[in-house]
KOLLUMZA-826094 format. One line per field, with one value per residue (C-alpha): residue in three letters; y, x, z. Coordinates in steps of 0.5 Angstrom, whole numbers, padded with zeros to 4 digits, m for minus. Layout:
N
residu	c(ala:...)
y	c(Y:...)
x	c(X:...)
z	c(Z:...)
END
This chain:
475
residu	c(met:leu:cys:ala:ile:ser:gly:glu:ala:pro:gln:ala:pro:val:ala:ser:arg:lys:ser:gly:asn:val:phe:glu:lys:arg:leu:ile:glu:ala:tyr:ile:ser:glu:his:gly:lys:asp:pro:val:thr:asp:glu:glu:leu:thr:val:asp:asp:leu:val:glu:leu:lys:thr:ala:arg:ile:pro:lys:pro:arg:pro:pro:thr:leu:thr:ser:ile:pro:ser:leu:leu:thr:ala:phe:gln:asn:glu:trp:asp:ala:leu:ala:met:glu:thr:tyr:asp:leu:arg:gln:his:val:ala:gln:ile:arg:gln:glu:leu:ser:thr:ala:leu:tyr:gln:tyr:asp:ala:ala:val:arg:val:ile:ala:arg:leu:ser:gln:glu:arg:asp:glu:ala:arg:glu:ala:leu:ser:lys:ile:thr:val:asn:gly:gly:gly:ile:ser:asn:gly:thr:ala:met:gln:val:asp:gly:pro:glu:leu:pro:ser:ser:leu:val:ala:lys:ile:glu:ala:thr:asn:glu:arg:leu:asn:gly:thr:arg:arg:lys:arg:ala:val:pro:asp:gly:trp:val:thr:gly:arg:asp:leu:gln:thr:phe:ala:pro:thr:ile:lys:ser:glu:ser:leu:tyr:pro:arg:ala:arg:ser:leu:val:ala:asp:ala:ser:his:asp:ala:leu:leu:ile:gly:gly:asp:asn:gly:ile:ala:gly:val:tyr:gln:val:ser:ser:asn:arg:ile:val:gln:glu:leu:glu:ile:gly:ser:gly:ala:val:thr:asp:ala:ala:trp:ala:gly:ser:arg:ala:ile:val:ser:thr:ser:ser:gly:val:val:lys:val:phe:glu:asn:gly:leu:gln:thr:ser:thr:phe:ser:gly:his:ala:gly:lys:ile:thr:ala:leu:ala:met:his:pro:ser:gly:asp:ile:leu:ala:ser:ala:gly:ile:asp:lys:ser:tyr:ile:leu:tyr:asp:leu:glu:ser:ser:thr:gln:ala:thr:gln:val:tyr:thr:asp:ser:glu:leu:met:cys:ala:ser:phe:his:pro:asp:gly:arg:leu:leu:ala:ala:gly:ala:lys:asp:gly:gln:val:lys:val:phe:glu:val:ala:thr:gly:ser:asn:ala:ala:asn:phe:asp:glu:asn:gly:pro:ile:gln:asp:leu:ala:phe:ser:glu:asn:gly:ile:trp:leu:ala:val:ala:val:glu:gly:ser:ser:ser:val:ser:ile:trp:asp:leu:arg:lys:ala:ser:lys:ile:lys:val:leu:glu:asn:gly:asn:gln:val:glu:arg:ile:leu:trp:asp:his:ser:gly:gln:phe:leu:ala:val:ala:gly:ser:ser:gly:ile:ala:val:his:gln:tyr:ser:lys:ala:thr:lys:glu:trp:ser:val:pro:leu:gln:ser:ala:val:ser:thr:val:ala:val:glu:trp:gly:ala:gln:ala:gln:ser:leu:ile:ser:leu:asp:leu:gly:gly:val:ile:thr:val:leu:arg:ser:glu)
y	c(0254:0256:0257:0252:0256:0262:0258:0264:0265:0267:0273:0269:0262:0257:0249:0245:0240:0235:0236:0238:0243:0250:0257:0264:0266:0271:0267:0260:0264:0267:0260:0257:0262:0261:0254:0251:0245:0244:0247:0241:0235:0238:0235:0239:0245:0251:0255:0252:0246:0252:0252:0258:0258:0261:0265:0271:0277:0283:0289:0293:0299:0304:0303:0310:0311:0310:0314:0311:0305:0302:0302:0300:0293:0292:0294:0289:0284:0284:0283:0278:0273:0275:0272:0266:0264:0265:0261:0256:0255:0254:0249:0244:0246:0244:0238:0237:0237:0233:0228:0229:0229:0222:0219:0221:0219:0213:0213:0216:0210:0205:0207:0207:0200:0198:0200:0198:0191:0193:0195:0189:0184:0188:0187:0179:0177:0182:0179:0171:0173:0174:0166:0164:0159:0155:0148:0143:0146:0146:0151:0152:0157:0159:0165:0171:0171:0163:0161:0160:0152:0150:0153:0156:0151:0149:0153:0160:0159:0157:0164:0167:0165:0166:0172:0174:0172:0176:0182:0182:0181:0186:0192:0194:0194:0198:0205:0211:0211:0215:0221:0220:0226:0230:0234:0241:0238:0237:0245:0246:0242:0244:0242:0242:0237:0237:0232:0234:0230:0223:0219:0223:0221:0217:0214:0209:0211:0206:0207:0200:0199:0204:0209:0212:0209:0209:0204:0209:0208:0212:0210:0208:0201:0204:0204:0206:0208:0214:0215:0221:0222:0223:0226:0222:0215:0209:0204:0204:0197:0195:0193:0192:0194:0198:0203:0201:0202:0200:0197:0193:0193:0186:0186:0188:0186:0191:0188:0192:0191:0193:0195:0189:0185:0183:0182:0182:0182:0184:0184:0187:0189:0183:0180:0175:0173:0174:0173:0174:0171:0177:0177:0185:0191:0190:0197:0196:0192:0189:0186:0182:0184:0177:0180:0173:0174:0178:0181:0184:0186:0188:0190:0183:0182:0178:0178:0174:0172:0170:0165:0169:0164:0159:0165:0162:0164:0160:0163:0167:0170:0173:0177:0181:0188:0191:0192:0198:0198:0194:0193:0188:0189:0191:0183:0180:0176:0181:0184:0190:0191:0197:0196:0200:0198:0203:0197:0196:0188:0185:0177:0173:0172:0164:0162:0167:0168:0175:0177:0183:0189:0197:0200:0208:0212:0212:0208:0207:0211:0209:0205:0204:0201:0204:0201:0201:0195:0197:0204:0204:0210:0210:0215:0216:0217:0225:0226:0230:0227:0221:0216:0213:0206:0202:0195:0193:0195:0196:0202:0209:0214:0219:0224:0228:0234:0234:0241:0238:0232:0226:0221:0218:0217:0213:0212:0214:0207:0211:0211:0218:0221:0220:0223:0226:0227:0230:0234:0240:0239:0235:0235:0231:0229:0228:0224:0225:0219:0224:0229:0224:0229:0231:0237:0238:0240:0240:0243:0244:0246:0241:0237:0230:0223:0219:0220:0216:0217:0218:0215:0216:0220:0226:0227:0226:0224:0227:0225:0230:0227:0231:0225:0230:0228:0233:0231:0236:0236:0241:0246)
x	c(0043:0051:0057:0061:0068:0066:0060:0055:0049:0050:0047:0047:0049:0049:0050:0056:0053:0059:0059:0053:0056:0052:0057:0057:0057:0062:0068:0067:0067:0073:0076:0074:0078:0085:0085:0080:0077:0072:0075:0071:0072:0079:0076:0076:0070:0069:0063:0059:0057:0054:0047:0045:0040:0032:0031:0028:0033:0033:0035:0042:0042:0046:0053:0055:0062:0066:0063:0058:0056:0052:0059:0064:0059:0060:0069:0068:0064:0070:0075:0071:0070:0078:0080:0076:0079:0085:0084:0082:0087:0092:0088:0088:0096:0096:0093:0098:0104:0101:0100:0108:0111:0107:0110:0117:0117:0115:0121:0126:0124:0125:0131:0134:0132:0135:0141:0141:0140:0146:0151:0149:0150:0157:0160:0157:0161:0167:0167:0166:0172:0176:0175:0176:0181:0183:0187:0189:0184:0178:0175:0174:0173:0178:0180:0183:0192:0191:0196:0193:0196:0203:0207:0214:0218:0224:0229:0225:0225:0233:0234:0229:0234:0240:0239:0237:0243:0248:0244:0243:0251:0254:0248:0249:0256:0255:0258:0256:0260:0264:0261:0254:0249:0251:0245:0249:0249:0240:0240:0242:0238:0234:0230:0236:0232:0225:0222:0216:0209:0210:0204:0198:0195:0202:0203:0208:0216:0221:0228:0234:0240:0244:0239:0239:0232:0226:0219:0214:0206:0201:0193:0192:0196:0203:0209:0215:0222:0226:0233:0235:0242:0237:0232:0227:0223:0228:0223:0215:0211:0204:0201:0194:0187:0187:0192:0199:0199:0207:0212:0218:0226:0228:0235:0234:0227:0221:0215:0209:0202:0195:0188:0185:0189:0195:0203:0207:0214:0218:0225:0228:0222:0219:0214:0216:0211:0204:0201:0193:0191:0189:0180:0181:0187:0193:0195:0202:0210:0215:0221:0225:0233:0235:0232:0229:0223:0216:0210:0204:0199:0192:0184:0183:0185:0191:0198:0201:0209:0212:0218:0221:0227:0221:0216:0211:0206:0209:0204:0198:0196:0189:0188:0182:0182:0184:0192:0194:0202:0207:0214:0220:0225:0232:0233:0228:0225:0219:0213:0211:0202:0199:0191:0185:0182:0189:0193:0200:0200:0207:0208:0213:0216:0217:0211:0207:0204:0202:0208:0206:0200:0200:0194:0194:0188:0186:0188:0195:0198:0204:0210:0218:0224:0229:0236:0238:0232:0229:0225:0219:0216:0208:0203:0195:0191:0191:0195:0200:0205:0210:0209:0216:0216:0220:0219:0223:0219:0213:0212:0211:0217:0216:0211:0215:0210:0210:0205:0202:0198:0204:0202:0210:0216:0222:0229:0235:0240:0244:0238:0240:0234:0227:0224:0217:0213:0205:0202:0204:0212:0218:0221:0226:0228:0234:0236:0243:0246:0250:0245:0239:0236:0231:0232:0229:0235:0231:0224:0221:0215:0215:0208:0210:0206:0213:0220:0226:0233:0239:0245:0249:0243:0246:0239:0232:0228:0220:0214:0208:0201:0202:0206:0212:0220:0223:0230:0232:0241:0246:0247)
z	c(0195:0197:0191:0192:0192:0196:0201:0201:0197:0190:0187:0179:0181:0175:0175:0172:0167:0170:0178:0178:0183:0184:0183:0183:0177:0176:0180:0176:0170:0173:0175:0169:0164:0169:0169:0165:0169:0175:0182:0185:0181:0177:0170:0164:0164:0160:0160:0156:0160:0166:0167:0169:0175:0175:0182:0184:0183:0187:0182:0183:0183:0180:0182:0186:0189:0194:0198:0199:0205:0197:0194:0199:0200:0194:0194:0201:0196:0191:0196:0199:0193:0191:0198:0198:0190:0193:0200:0195:0191:0197:0200:0194:0194:0201:0200:0194:0198:0203:0199:0196:0202:0205:0198:0199:0207:0204:0200:0205:0210:0205:0202:0210:0211:0204:0207:0213:0211:0206:0210:0216:0210:0208:0215:0216:0209:0212:0219:0215:0210:0217:0218:0212:0211:0205:0206:0202:0197:0202:0206:0213:0218:0223:0228:0227:0226:0223:0217:0211:0208:0210:0214:0212:0207:0212:0207:0208:0216:0216:0211:0216:0221:0218:0216:0223:0226:0221:0222:0228:0230:0226:0225:0233:0233:0225:0225:0221:0213:0213:0208:0211:0211:0218:0221:0218:0212:0212:0213:0206:0204:0197:0191:0186:0180:0180:0174:0170:0170:0171:0173:0177:0182:0184:0191:0190:0190:0192:0190:0187:0190:0187:0189:0182:0179:0183:0181:0181:0179:0178:0178:0171:0171:0169:0173:0170:0172:0173:0173:0177:0175:0168:0170:0165:0165:0161:0162:0163:0165:0163:0169:0166:0171:0177:0180:0183:0191:0192:0190:0191:0189:0189:0187:0179:0179:0179:0184:0184:0188:0185:0187:0184:0189:0185:0185:0179:0178:0173:0169:0164:0163:0162:0167:0170:0175:0178:0184:0186:0192:0196:0195:0195:0194:0196:0201:0202:0200:0204:0202:0208:0208:0205:0199:0197:0201:0199:0204:0202:0207:0204:0206:0207:0214:0212:0210:0205:0204:0199:0197:0190:0189:0187:0185:0190:0195:0202:0207:0208:0216:0217:0222:0225:0222:0215:0214:0211:0211:0213:0214:0216:0222:0220:0223:0218:0224:0225:0221:0222:0220:0222:0221:0221:0228:0230:0232:0230:0229:0231:0228:0228:0220:0221:0225:0223:0230:0233:0238:0240:0239:0240:0240:0237:0236:0229:0223:0222:0215:0215:0220:0220:0224:0225:0224:0231:0231:0238:0236:0231:0228:0227:0224:0225:0218:0219:0224:0224:0229:0229:0235:0236:0240:0243:0241:0250:0254:0249:0250:0247:0249:0244:0240:0235:0232:0226:0225:0218:0216:0216:0210:0209:0214:0212:0216:0214:0214:0220:0225:0226:0221:0221:0214:0216:0209:0206:0203:0206:0206:0208:0215:0217:0226:0228:0235:0237:0242:0245:0248:0247:0245:0238:0233:0225:0221:0216:0213:0206:0203:0197:0197:0198:0198:0198:0200:0199:0202:0197:0197:0203:0205:0201:0198:0199:0193:0194:0190:0190:0188:0181:0179:0180:0183:0187:0190:0194:0196:0198:0194)
END
């Protein structure tokens, strides 16, 4: 007979009533006192469940000291017994850990398969969404850059053409107005007005024609009109569900877009129109130079044109990528949309056709047309530089290094100054026609997520992520 724990012949053998296994008495009693279970079957076991087995015993001599060989052998036996108990426990623990690891690996493999399937279904759904077009109440599969529904009404086409002809004929001959800011003035700009925190996590800021009323929206479903001269909110607009993603002015009408895909128009604090043509978050709003046409861009890979005079959705054009920002050309003939796939897509507003594509190296963060009508400034997400594209050559002619990550870019009305804003501050880049060189007359450490020029560009208005407005001007 051998002990089930030590694997040796026991000197005082006992058997378990429950499992029938034979153990060395001292080893099994020690195990029961510590665990209360049968070491082989893991059943509940007490000392009363042990049965002594009668065997011929050899009487042991009296315990000697460790100076004799028998005492050393006894000590070695005791150490061996302890080692056997520990080894047995470790083997049981290893077996348990292997079982748990096997279960965890199985669950991980199942989770990876589920995630892969869901990712594939998501990509297929996005692809299908980009090719869906609604026409006369029916749904059919279309292609990228497809116009949804009827073409633009002839009245809107005529307005676009008239605006283009009027502005194109006068824009290039327009001189810089008297009293406009100069590079020397910009060097003296410093914070002069600072508001309290208005709408935390706000990212939209737009000034009306007077540059005194600023439309701001936050992520709590509320927008407000801030008056620069009084340094306070003079009107609040209840937007409802969804964060405010962008804002625009159409004369005295305040317009906001939301993360729930809705565009709302307010006049004198009252909601007058609501549009919900996007299937998902709206990322940008752009106002046409005529003042009567609004564009919105969204993650559903489309942009929509609205007729504000009749409060109707005029048309919807689908592209092949999510759109992140949008801007009208100063003459109103073109609409540029920055896409997540790293392309700047330029469209003919009247027809919705894709006129040109400019490739960048990442998702487009922001873009802005210069008032000279031939330059387009583009900022890439996470980048610290701004690219200047020449529309006539369809090529990149300059890269402006900012030193810090760029959030927003905005030209002034004269086309001389480009404000570049980010969380680390604001910089203004100036282009001199006389020397054909760029300079940086202003660098400020005011953290900014949105920026606006003041009247005659004599001030810069900054909005930070905490919802604080700061006005920079000459002291």
